[in-house]
N, C-alpha and C positions, 0 to 999 in steps of 0.2 A: 181843453186838451187834457185827455187822461191817457193812461197807458194800457187800458184794456177795454174790450167790448164783449158784453155778455150775450150769448146766443139765447133767445128767449125760449126756444123749445128743446134744443139739444143742450145737454148738460155742459159740454166742453166750452171753456172760455178762451177765445182767441186773443192772444196779446196784440195790441194795436195802438195806434195813435187815434184819438177821436177828436174830430173838429166839430165843435158846436157853432150854429149859425143864428143870425138875428131874426130871420124871416121877416124882413121889412117889406118885402114884395117889390122893391125898387127895380130889380133887374127884369121883372116881367111886366111892369106897367108901361104903357106906350104914351108918347107925347101926341100932340095934335096932328102930326105927320105920320103916325103909325109906327114910330121908332121906339125900340127899347133902349135902355141906358147905354149899353155898348154900341148900338147902331147909331145913336145920337152922337156919341163921341167920335166915331169914325167918320160920320157924315160931315162933321165940323171941319175935317181936314180933306174934304172932297177936292179941293183945289190943288192938292199936291200932285206933282208929276209921278212921284215914286212913294208909294205908301206901303208900310209894313204893319199888318194888323196881327197882333199877338193876343189871343183870346181863347178861353177854354172851349172844349166840345160843348155843344148845346147852347152856346151863348148868342147865336144868331148871326154867324159871320156870313152865311149864304145871302141872307136878306140885306145885310149891311152893304155887301157888295152891289146888289141890285140897285139900292138907293144911289150909290156913288157912281155906278156905271150910267144909269139914266141921266144924272146931272151932266156927266161928261159928254154924253151923246146929244143932249138937248141944249146945254148952256155953255160947254167949253169947246165946242167945234170938233170933236173927235167923230170919225166916220162909223166905226163899229167897235163892238165889245167882244172878245174872245175869252171864254172861261175855260180853264185848264184844270182837270181833276185827275188824281192818281189811278183811279180805277172806275169802271163803267157804272158800277152800282151807286156811285156818289153823284152821278150825273142828275139824278132825280132830284137832288137838293136844289137844282137850279130850273126846275120847270116853271111854267107861267104862274104869276102871282098877280091878282087884281089889287094892287097896292092902293089905287084911287079910292077903293071902298074903305080904307082905313085913314084917308086924309092926305095921301101923297099926290104929287102932281101927275105922275104917268104910271102906267101898268108896265110890268115886266113880261115880255113876250119872246119865246124862242119858237120859230116855226118848226114843226115836226122834222123836216129834212135836215135842219141845221143843228138837232140835238144828236150828235154822232155816237154818243153813249148808247143810244137806243138802236143804232143801225146793226144790221146782222153782221156776224164775224167778230172774232176776238181781237186782242190787242197785240198779237204776235206780228212780226214784221210784215208779212205778206198782207194780212188783213188790214193792218194800220196803214200800209202804203196805199191800198185801195181807197182809203178815206181821204187821201191827200187831195184827190180829184174834187171832192166835196169842198175842202177848204178853199181850193183855187176858185171854184164856182162862187163860194160865199164872198170871198174878197172882191169879186167882180160884180156882185149883186147890190141892191140898195137895201137889203135887209140889214138889221142892226145887231143881232146877237147870235153866237154860235157856242156850243158846248162840246168840248172833245176831252179825250184822255191826254195824260202826259206824253204817251207813246205816239199818239196821232200827231200831236203838236211837233214833236221832235222831228218826226218824218217830213211834215209839212215845211218846216223851217230849213231842213236840209235841202229839199227839193226846190223850194220856191224862193229861198234866200231872205235875209233879214230885211231888206228894203221893201219887200212886198207887204210888210206889216206896218209900214209908216203911218203915222196919224191914227193909230188904233190903240184901244186900251186892251192889254193883256193882263188877265187876272189869273194867278196861280193859287189854287186851293191846295191845302196840305202842303205847305212850302217846305216842311222838314224833310220831304222826299228828295230835295235837291241839294247839291253839295258844290263847292268851289273846286273840288278835285277835278283836274283836267280830263280824267276818264268819265266824269259825269257830263253828258252831252247837254242836257237841259241847262245845267249850271254854266257851261261854257257859252251856250247860246244867249243866255240872259246877260252874261258880261258883254257879248257883242251888241245886244240891244241897247244896253246902257252907254256903251261907247258911242254908238251911232246917235243916241239921244233924240229919237224921233217917235217914240212910243210913250204911252203912260203904263206904268206897271203897279198893280195892286198885289201884294203877296199876303197870304193868310196862313197862319198856322195855330193849331191847338196845343202845340208843345211849347215849352219855355226854354228849349235849348234845340239848336237846329242841326241836322246832320249827324246828331249823336256825339260824334267825336271830331267831325270836320265841320268848319264854318260853311254856310250856304253861299256867302258872298265874301269876296275879299274886303279888307277894311276900307279901301278907297271907294268900291261901289257901295258898301254898306252905309257909308257916311252920307250918301246922297238920299237915303230913304228917311222920311218922316215916319216915326214909329207911334202907333196907337196901342197902348196896353191896357187890357182889361183883365183883372186877375181872378183866379178861382175864388180867392177870398171875397172879393166884391160880389162875384156871381152868386156864390153860395150864400152869402149874407142877405142878398136881395131876393132870395126865392121866397115863395108864398107858403109852401108846404114842408120842404125838406128841412129837418132840424139838425141832423148830424150825419157825418161821413167817418166811418171807421176804417182804418187801413191796418192790416196785420199780417203776420207770417205764421205758418204753423208747421212745425218740423215733425217728420213722421218716419217710421221705419216699416219695412215690409211693402207689399203692393199698394200703390197710391190709391186704388179704388176703395181700400178699406178706410184710409183716411178721409176720402171724399165723404163716405157714409157717416163720418164723425162730425164733420163740419158743415155738410150740406142740410140746411133746415128746409124741409118741404113746404113750410109755411111761407118762405119767402120767394118772390120772384127772381129767378137765378139764371145767369148765363155761366156755364161751366166750359172753360177752355182747356181741353185735354192736351197732352204733350205731343209734339211732333214724333213720328214713328222712329226717327233717328236720335230722339233725345234719350239721355240716360234713364229718365223716369218712366219712359214708355214701356208697356208690357208686349209690345211688338204685334199686337192684334187689335187694331183700333175698334173693330165692330164688337169684339168681345168686351172690350173696355167700356163702350157705350152701354151694352147690355148689362154688364155688372153694375153699373151706376144706376140704371133704371130699376134693377133688381133690389137695390139698396133702398130705393124710394117706396117700393110696394110690389104688387102683383100685376104683371102685364096683362091687359085685356084687349089687346088688339090695336088697330090702326083706324083712325077716322078717315073714311074714304073721300071726303071733300077736302080736308087741309093736309092730310098725310101725317098728322101729329099722332104719336103713340099715346095710348090711354093706359094710365098706371093707377091701380086702386091702392090708397094708402090704408095704414092700419086704422086710422080714425074715420074711415068711411068716405073720404073725398076722392074724387077722380081727377088725377093730374094730367094735364095736356103737355107732352114733351116733344119738342121739335128736335129732330136729330139732323144736324147739318154736317155730320161726319161721314155718313154712309153715301159714297159716291158710286156705288155699284149699279144704281139704276137712275140715271140722269133725269128721267122724267119725273121720278117720285120726288128727288131733291128740288127740282124746279117748282113742283106743286107746293112743297113745304116753304120754299123761299117766297113764292107768290102769296101764300096765305099769311106769312109774316109781315109782308109789305102791304097787305090789303088795306087801303085807306079807311074803308068802312068800319075797320076794327080798331083804328088808332086809339080811340078813347075807351076801348073795352078792356078793362083790367083782367078779365077772365078769359080772354082770347087763348092765352097760352101761359103756361106756369114755369116751365123749365126749358132752356135752350142748351144743347150740347153742341160744341163747335170745336173745330181744330184750327183751320186758318181763316175762318170767317167771323162775322159778328164783331168786328173791332171798329176801326175808324169809319165814320159815316153810317153806322148802323143804328138806327133810331127806335128804340123800344123804351119809351118813357118810364114803363112801369118796373124796369129792372131794379131790384134791391140789393142784389148781391152778385158781385163779379168774382167767381171762383176760378183761379188759375193754377194749373199744376206745372211745377218746374219753373226755372228761371227763363225769362224771355230775353233774348240777346240784346234787345234794344230797349233803353229807357223810354224812348218815344212810344213804342208799342205798349208799354205799361201804362203810360199816361192815357193813351187811347182807350185801353181796356177799362181803366177805372172811370173814364168818361162815360162808358156805357151805364154806369150806376148813378151818375150824378144829375140825371134829368129830374126836373121838378114835375111832380104829378099829384093830383088830388088825393089826399089821405096818406100819401107816402112820406113818412116822417124821418126814416132812418135808412141809410144805405151802407153797404160795406164792400171792401175789397179784400179778398183772402188769398195769399200766395202760399201754396203748399210746397215745401222744400224738403227733399230727402235729408235726414240727419246722418252725419258721418258715423260709422260704427266700426269697432275694432276689427270686425271680421271682413269689412268691405275692402276690396283691393283698391278701388278708385277713390281713396280718402281725399286726395289732393283735389280731384274734380269736385267732389262733394263740398269741400270747404270753399272752392271757387264760387260754386253756385250760392252757397250760403252768403258769402261776402257780397255777391251781386244783389241778391234779394234784399239784404240789409241797406245796401247803397240805394236801391230803388225807393225803399220805404223812407229813408232819410230825405231823398231828393223830393219825394211827394210831400213831406212835412214842410219843406222849404217852399215848394210851389204853392202850397195851400196857406202859407203865412202871409201876412200883410207885406207890402213893399216898405222897406225902411229908407227914411231920409236921415243920413248921418251927418251931423256937423260937429266941429270942435266946441268944446265947453263955452258957455256964455256967448253963443253966436246970435242969441236974441230969437224972439218968436218968428216963425216962418209963416208966410201967408197961407190961409186956408186950414190952419190946424187950431184945434180947441185943446188947451192945456189943462192938465191936472183937474179932470172931471169938471171943466168950466170955471175953475178958480183963477185961470189965467196963467201966464208965464211968470215965473218967479227969478228975478235977477240973482245969479249966484247960487240958486237953489237946484234941486234935482227936477228936471223937466221931462215929461213924456207927453207929446202932442199927437192927436189923432185927426186925421182927415177922412171923414166918413165917405165923402163923395169919391175920393180915389182909392180908399182903402190903404192909406199910408200912415206909418207911425214916424214921428220925428223923435230921434234919440240923440242926446248930446254925449260925446266921448272925449275925455281929456287926452290931449297928445295926438289926436287924429291927424294924419297927413291929408291935406286937401289935393284933389287933382288939379294939375296945372293947365292941361290943354282941353279943348272942346271934346276930343275923342275919349280921353280918359274920363271926363265928366259924364259923357254918354254911357260909358261902360258901367260906372258906379251907379247910375240911375236905371239903366235898362237891362244890363247883361250880368248882374251879380250871380243870378241862378246858373248861367252857363259856366261861370268860373267854379262855383260850388259843385256843379255836375262833374267837371274835370277832376276836382279834388276827390269826390266820392267814388269816382271810377279809377283813382289811383290805388292800385292793390297794395303797395307798401303802406300807404296812410292808413288804409282800412285794417290791414293785418295788425300793424303796430298799435293803432289807437284802440282797437277792440280786444285783442287777444294777447297783447305783450305790454299791458298798461304799467306793470311793475318796472320794467326795463326801458320804457320810452317816455321821454319828457315831453310835455304838451308842446313846448316851444319847437321841438323837432318836427311836429305836425304843422303847428300854425305859422311858424316862421320859415322853416327850410322847405317842407314839402309844398305848402301853399305858394311860397316865394318862387319856387322852381317852376311850378305850373303857371304862374302869372307871367314869368319871364319867357317861357316857351310859347304862350299864347300870344303875347304882345311884345315881341322882340324889338319892335321899332320904337316903343315908348321910352321916355327917360326913366331913370331909376326912381325918380321922385314919383312919377305916375304909376309905375309898377308897385311901388310900396303902397301908395294910396289905394290902389285896386285890391292888393293883398289884404290890407287892413279892413276895407269895407266888406270884402267877401267873408272874412273869418269872423267879422263882428255880426254880419247877417246870420251866419250859421250858428254861432255859439249863443247869441242872444234867444234865437228861436229854441234851441236845444235846452238852454237854462230856464227859459219860461216854462217849458214842458215839465222839466224836473221840479221847479218851484210849485206847480199845480199838482203834480203827483204827490209831493210831500205834504201839500195842504190837504189833499183828498185823504192821505193816510192818517193825518192827525185830526182829521175832522174839522180843521180851521178854514177850509175852503168856503167862502161865502158868496162868490159871485158864479152865476151860472150863464149859460147861453153864449151870446156872441162876444161878451166881454171877457170870456174865460182866458183867451190868450193874452189879451191886453193886461188882464190881472196878473198873469204870470210874468209878463215883461216888466210890469211895474214892481212886482215883488223882488226880481233880479236887479233892477236899476236902482231901486230905493235902498236896498240893503247896503250898497256900496256907492261910492261917488265913481262912476264908471270911468276907468281910463284904459287905453289901449294895451298897457302892460298887463293889466289884470285879464283882459280878454285873451291875450296871447298865452296866458298861464292856465287856460282851461283846455282840457282834452275835448275836442268837438264830438267824441263818441261816447262820452260818459253816460248820457241818457239813453243811447242805443244799447249800451252794455247793460244797463239796469233792466230794460225790457228783455234782452236776450237771456239774462241769467233766469228769468222767469219762464221763458219759452223753452229752453234747452234742458235736456237731461244733463245733470251736473257731471256725470262721468264723461259724456261726449264733449262737454264744454272744456274739461280739463285736458282731454286728449288734444283737442285743437290747439289750446293754448301752448301745450308742450311741444307740438309739432312746429308752431310758428316761432316760439322763443328759440328753438334749436337752430333755426335758419339764420339767426342774427349773426352778421359778420363785423369785422372791425370796420371802422369808418372809411367809406369809399371816398375816392379823390374828390369827386364833385361836392359831396357833403362836407368834406374837410374845407374846401374852398369857401363854401357858403358859411360855414362856421367862423372862418378867419375873417370874412367881410363883417359878420355880426360882431366879432370881437373887436374889429377897428371901430365900429360904431360905439361899442361899450367904452373904448378908450377915449374917444372924442368927448363922451358925456362924463366919464368919471376921472379922466386924467391918468389912468393906469390900465394895463391889459388885465384880462380875466385871470384869476388864480386857480391853478389846478387843484389846490387844497381847499378851495372855498367850501363852506357849508351849503351855499346855494348851488343846487343841482345844475341849473342852467349855466351859471358862470363857470361851473367846472367843466361842463360839456363843451363850452366855447373853447376853454383852454385846452382841452383834449384835441379839438378840432385844429387849433393852431399848431399844436405839436405834430399832429398827423400830417397836415399840409406841408410842414417843414420837412418831414421825412420824405413825402412824394417829391418835393422839389429837389432834395439832396440826391434821391435815387435818379431823378431825370438828368440832373447834372452829371452825375457819375457815369450814367449810360451814355451821355453825349461825349464826355471826355474819353471814355473807352472807344467809341465809335471813331473819334478824332485820331486817337493813338493808332488805331488799326489801319486808318487811311494813310496816316504818316508812315 
């Protein structure tokens, strides 16, 4: 991991986080049944009634489902399999596959009339309702597989009822589109299927957080699912070709098309996602924006009549083929361009197209393995969408050694009236970048100090576990690191244990989306104690997410989540410092592990130490390089000015922390203490006492008035 990535032909350096990979080839090697590593792991759980597969884009989820579905149909007595996808374009991922050619027992086959994603008509209610008859006919037939959109499935369930689907497998692709919110019809229907308990469910998602801010399933339903997790870390490490992935943001002023021309390298296969016409960054003329981007690449030479691609001559004499997916003024032309992009005869042809410019398309389910650069203008409202966009650039392809994601963000300026909006966009972009670092990091297995060697881990570069020493264990098969932490609270219940193992990134996502935490941690560092972020803000988030868990379980989750975030960030800082001093000796896949070791070895890790680290220190180091200093100071001043006296809820949390302090030390925190956190707890106790006194006075006054 380093904090910058150099553009090989453009002079500009885009600040970013860089993930180096091992290139073991493991994730693309097939076993005797034709299964890659992730598929084999999922297939091992094929007997589960409820299965949740969390695995990155391009890891082979579609084929994993085929293996599982065929076993359920042939060995587990299920009648039929129904595959549900969010949009019609993804239906092609579930087309016929001759799996027996690669060693499997059966082939995957969907009769043409049962792939409803290919049927005429869109997914609006009238067209989707017309497909319900097809679902009814399928359920009455002896055929085995049907593919339809989320919309079609919703209408079919509404019309045919839950019981009509008994004894069938329902597989939901891109599961993050679903939510437990009562207004989410598909989410409610899934709850009904689980309550009836007569179907098998396989849910698949390429995102590591579901529903962005709302859970997909309620805790009781989620506990019924067996989870298969295959991480980005494992996938990228197991690639054959791709060596590194760079993620960065670039701040700009003026029209965004000028900034695009600074960071768009014509030598790289690139997808450019321009902003929505309603977005602040948009120039309100999407055709003109596309034209300006093409003009920046070179001289326009016409349109290829076969593919519909624009031909652009660059200064170095090459002719670029540019696919315009923005222009919707001539549907026939756009259909020809889309058809050319999906043409299977060109799937392995690196030179088929060079640049794709898109607005709402070319995100999830769009498979262009040669993409080396995903360039996105403006903040995307959904972190899920950003993961999907980055997924376009993380396919493994022959000769493709490096890929990158760049997010262009408008920099706040003194003249700009919408400074608040610009700051919000900036915070969201940084949040997304930090989240991706967490997604790309290995999974951590945290235990208290001296818990002993854990099964499957290799310790201290093969030297073995050292009793009483500092230990970092690695499990290459699962992409996990075992780290011991003094004073770590262990979860008490199975649900809290599951959250600590499976859902830490979702807790971290909530923390990174907390505007107060981001503002204070990044731009008001001088006036914000790390514990206000690590203990108070993270503690509040955990309590709100898991209100039914005990205080002990809530504290265990808080500690695990902040440890996962801070260890990743401190590993990154340790590597950056080693790079700067020239003392970095380890390259490639062990780079992050090296950073973790540097951080863990310097100190005997304890939870108090982790709580005393600002989780945004590493992000600020990158930000200070990326932003104009004057703008940075302006933002800091604006946010520092917003700070108010201690709010009542924070005062209550500080009082609880003060009580823990008293139980440990035998005295209350001292308001004159030299320790800033002890002083802050004492201030919280005083503030909470004032709030209580005010409440009593108001109550008494109300009583007197009534008397």
